[in-house]
C-alpha positions in Angstrom: -19.1 50.9 -96.8 -16.4 48.1 -96.8 -16.5 44.4 -96.5 -14.0 43.6 -93.7 -12.7 40.0 -93.3 -12.3 38.5 -89.9 -9.8 35.8 -89.8 -8.5 33.2 -87.4 -5.1 31.5 -87.9 -3.8 28.9 -90.2 -4.5 25.3 -89.5 -7.6 26.3 -87.5 -8.8 24.9 -84.5 -12.3 25.3 -82.8 -11.5 28.7 -81.2 -9.9 30.1 -84.4 -13.0 29.6 -86.3 -15.6 30.3 -83.6 -14.0 33.5 -82.7 -13.9 34.8 -86.2 -17.6 33.9 -86.8 -18.8 35.2 -83.6 -16.9 38.4 -83.7 -18.0 39.0 -87.3 -21.6 38.5 -86.1 -21.1 40.9 -83.1 -19.8 43.5 -85.4 -22.7 43.1 -87.8 -25.1 43.5 -85.0 -23.6 46.9 -84.2 -24.5 48.2 -87.6 -21.4 50.5 -88.1 -22.0 50.8 -91.8 -19.5 48.0 -92.7 -20.1 44.3 -93.2 -17.8 41.9 -91.5 -17.2 38.5 -93.1 -15.7 35.5 -91.2 -13.1 33.5 -93.3 -11.0 30.6 -92.6 -7.4 29.7 -93.5 -7.7 25.8 -93.7 -10.0 23.0 -93.2 -13.0 23.2 -90.7 -12.5 21.1 -87.7 -15.1 18.3 -87.5 -16.5 19.5 -84.1 -16.8 23.0 -85.4 -18.6 21.9 -88.5 -21.1 19.9 -86.4 -21.9 22.8 -84.0 -22.4 25.2 -86.9 -24.6 22.9 -88.8 -26.7 22.1 -85.7 -27.4 25.8 -85.1 -27.8 26.7 -88.7 -24.8 29.0 -89.0 -23.0 29.0 -92.5 -19.5 27.9 -92.6 -16.9 30.6 -93.0 -15.5 31.1 -96.5 -12.1 29.4 -97.2 -9.4 31.9 -98.6 -5.8 31.3 -99.7 -4.4 34.7 -99.2 -4.8 38.5 -99.6 -3.7 39.8 -103.0 -2.2 43.4 -103.5 -4.7 46.0 -104.1 -5.1 47.3 -107.7 -3.8 50.6 -108.4 -6.0 53.4 -107.1 -7.9 50.9 -104.9 -7.7 50.5 -101.0 -6.1 47.6 -99.3 -8.4 44.8 -98.1 -9.3 45.5 -94.4 -9.0 42.5 -92.1 -9.4 41.9 -88.4 -7.4 39.1 -86.8 -8.8 36.7 -84.0 -7.1 34.0 -81.8 -3.5 35.0 -83.2 -1.5 37.9 -84.2 2.1 36.5 -85.3 2.5 36.8 -89.1 3.8 33.1 -89.4 0.5 32.0 -88.3 -1.6 34.4 -90.1 -3.1 34.7 -93.7 -0.5 34.7 -96.6 -0.2 38.1 -98.0 -1.1 39.9 -94.7 1.3 42.6 -95.7 -1.1 43.5 -98.5 -3.9 44.1 -96.0 -4.7 46.8 -93.5 -5.0 45.1 -90.1 -7.7 47.3 -88.4 -8.5 45.0 -85.5 -7.3 42.1 -83.1 -9.1 40.0 -80.7 -6.7 37.4 -79.1 -5.6 35.7 -75.9 -1.8 35.0 -77.0 1.3 36.8 -76.5 2.1 39.7 -78.9 4.5 38.6 -81.6 5.4 40.6 -84.6 2.2 42.5 -84.8 2.5 45.9 -86.6 0.0 48.2 -88.1 0.0 51.4 -90.4 -2.9 53.0 -88.3 -4.1 52.6 -84.6 -6.1 49.4 -84.6 -9.0 48.2 -82.2 -7.2 45.6 -80.0 -8.4 43.5 -77.2 -5.9 41.0 -76.0 -6.6 39.3 -72.6 -4.9 36.6 -70.8 -7.8 34.3 -70.6 -8.2 30.6 -71.8 -9.9 31.2 -75.0 -10.6 34.0 -77.6 -14.3 33.1 -77.4 -14.0 34.1 -73.7 -12.8 37.5 -74.7 -15.7 37.7 -77.4 -18.2 36.9 -74.7 -16.9 39.8 -72.7 -17.2 42.0 -75.7 -20.8 41.0 -76.2 -21.4 42.2 -72.6 -19.2 45.4 -73.1 -21.3 46.3 -76.3 -24.7 45.6 -74.5 -25.6 42.9 -77.0 -27.2 39.7 -75.8 -26.1 36.7 -77.8 -28.5 34.4 -79.3 -28.8 30.7 -78.1 -26.8 29.7 -81.4 -24.1 32.2 -80.5 -23.9 31.0 -76.9 -23.5 27.3 -78.2 -20.5 28.4 -80.5 -18.9 30.4 -77.8 -19.2 27.6 -75.2 -18.0 25.0 -77.6 -14.8 26.9 -78.4 -14.3 27.8 -74.6 -14.5 24.1 -73.7 -12.1 22.9 -76.4 -9.5 25.8 -75.9 -9.5 25.3 -72.0 -9.7 21.4 -72.2 -13.1 21.6 -70.5 -11.6 24.1 -67.9 -8.6 21.8 -67.0 -6.0 23.7 -68.9 -3.5 25.9 -66.7 -4.6 28.8 -69.0 -8.1 28.7 -67.6 -9.1 31.5 -65.5 -12.0 32.6 -63.2 -13.5 34.5 -66.1 -13.6 31.5 -68.3 -15.4 29.6 -65.4 -17.8 32.4 -64.9 -18.7 32.6 -68.7 -18.8 28.8 -69.0 -21.3 28.6 -66.0 -23.4 31.4 -67.5 -23.6 30.1 -70.9 -24.2 26.5 -69.7 -27.1 27.7 -67.5 -28.4 29.5 -70.6 -28.4 26.4 -72.6 -29.5 24.1 -69.8 -26.3 22.0 -69.9 -23.3 21.2 -67.7 -20.5 22.9 -69.4 -17.9 20.2 -68.8 -20.3 17.5 -70.1 -21.0 19.7 -73.0 -17.3 19.9 -73.7 -17.0 16.2 -73.5 -19.5 15.8 -76.1 -17.8 18.2 -78.3 -14.5 16.4 -78.0 -16.0 13.0 -78.6 -17.5 14.4 -81.8 -14.1 14.5 -83.3 -14.0 10.6 -83.4 -10.8 9.1 -81.9 -10.0 7.1 -85.1 -11.1 9.7 -87.6 -7.6 11.3 -88.3 -4.7 10.2 -90.4 -1.2 10.6 -89.1 -0.8 13.5 -91.5 -4.0 15.2 -90.0 -2.8 14.5 -86.4 0.3 16.5 -87.3 -1.3 19.3 -89.4 -4.8 20.0 -88.1 -3.7 22.3 -85.4 0.0 23.4 -85.8 1.6 26.9 -85.4 4.9 28.4 -86.5 7.0 30.2 -84.0 10.5 31.8 -84.6 12.8 30.5 -81.9 16.6 31.3 -81.8 16.2 32.6 -85.4 14.8 29.3 -86.7 11.3 28.3 -87.7 9.8 25.8 -85.3 6.3 24.4 -85.6 4.5 23.3 -82.7 1.5 21.0 -83.2 -1.2 19.7 -80.8 -3.5 16.8 -81.4 -6.1 16.4 -78.6 -7.9 13.1 -78.3 -9.8 11.1 -75.8 -7.7 8.0 -76.6 -4.1 8.9 -76.7 -3.1 5.1 -76.6 -4.8 4.6 -79.9 -3.2 7.6 -81.6 0.2 6.4 -80.5 -0.3 3.1 -82.4 0.4 5.1 -85.4 3.7 6.5 -84.1 6.0 5.5 -87.0 3.7 7.1 -89.4 3.3 10.1 -87.2 7.1 10.6 -87.1 7.2 10.2 -90.8 4.5 12.9 -91.2 6.3 15.2 -88.8 9.4 14.9 -91.0 7.5 15.5 -94.1 5.9 18.6 -92.8 9.3 20.0 -91.6 10.8 19.5 -95.0 7.9 21.0 -96.8 7.9 24.1 -94.9 11.7 24.4 -94.7 11.6 24.4 -91.0 14.2 23.6 -88.4 12.0 21.4 -86.2 8.6 20.2 -85.3 7.2 19.5 -81.9 4.0 17.6 -81.6 1.9 17.0 -78.5 -0.4 14.1 -78.5 -2.7 15.4 -75.8 -4.9 12.8 -73.9 -7.7 14.7 -72.5 -8.9 12.1 -70.1 -5.5 11.1 -68.8 -4.6 15.0 -68.5 -1.2 14.9 -70.1 0.7 14.9 -73.4 3.1 12.6 -75.1 5.6 15.0 -76.7 7.4 14.1 -80.0 10.3 15.9 -81.5 11.6 16.0 -85.0 14.7 17.8 -86.5 16.5 20.6 -84.7 14.6 20.9 -81.5 17.5 21.8 -79.2 15.5 24.9 -77.8 12.5 22.6 -77.2 14.5 20.1 -75.2 16.1 22.8 -73.0 12.7 24.5 -72.5 10.8 21.5 -71.8 13.5 19.6 -69.9 13.2 16.5 -72.1 15.3 14.5 -74.6 14.3 13.5 -78.0 13.2 9.9 -77.5 11.9 7.7 -80.4 8.7 7.0 -78.6 8.3 10.6 -77.2 8.1 11.7 -73.6 5.0 11.6 -71.4 4.4 14.9 -69.7 1.7 14.6 -67.2 -0.4 17.8 -66.7 0.7 19.3 -69.9 -2.5 20.4 -71.7 -1.6 23.9 -72.9 0.6 24.5 -75.9 0.4 28.2 -75.3 1.5 28.3 -71.7 3.2 24.9 -71.0 5.2 24.3 -74.2 5.5 27.4 -76.5 6.4 29.7 -73.7 9.2 27.8 -72.0 10.5 26.9 -75.6 10.6 30.6 -76.6 12.2 31.6 -73.4 14.9 28.9 -73.8 15.5 30.0 -77.4 15.9 33.7 -76.2 
């Protein structure tokens, strides 16, 4: 019997945390002889903490990394959710045995020693994929699990507005909303509002949801700060730019791209810092001091990271 860690990505967002917690609970319900422990690789988002607290679900344990196994002992087994690229994953991942992956992103530098359990589907949220897995295994989720799954689906699809949203996301959202007696979009609005538009410092706007990508052989970080009041966030523009540069220097990266995504206005102000030539080519924008407003841009994965990576290659 092993204790297997289930991990979302660094700088976790709602979907990263909820997918780890929900998949661990699903695996534990299957009783395969192992225990599955959800862990996190960074601070708990406010909206996630509120939902977990409301439904009486313990916060996942914070871990800093995976240490090498002692001589004669087996490596720590882990399952990844909501990511697969090593630059976004747990430090020391090379010391672990990756035995599973549940994700909705492109496959990056994902390599395992043994055949893993892998479910990667092009849907709007990793929690949509896990909703599907509850059905596939014949396990009916509890109301608490449905609330967590729906919360993550609504934030990751930006209340079903993101271009990454699929009919599968919409079907599960409608089903889970009916189960809870709520309108999914209104439920999503309450989740977003629970973040508080003025609760984040410029440093937190930059770092709370940021991912590392290798573009044209260079490290490029792409962050996203979602808010219901983009204008208020942009009043902190000079401090945000300082925080972007500090993060770039601290992590020895070539550049940083930050999306200030206004959910109600349905678009993003895109800020660039450092060497962002590939980003400028991919997005078709220049590095303007005040940033560039890109209407309709809500998805980092599909509308920002994908064209930047393509331009870099």
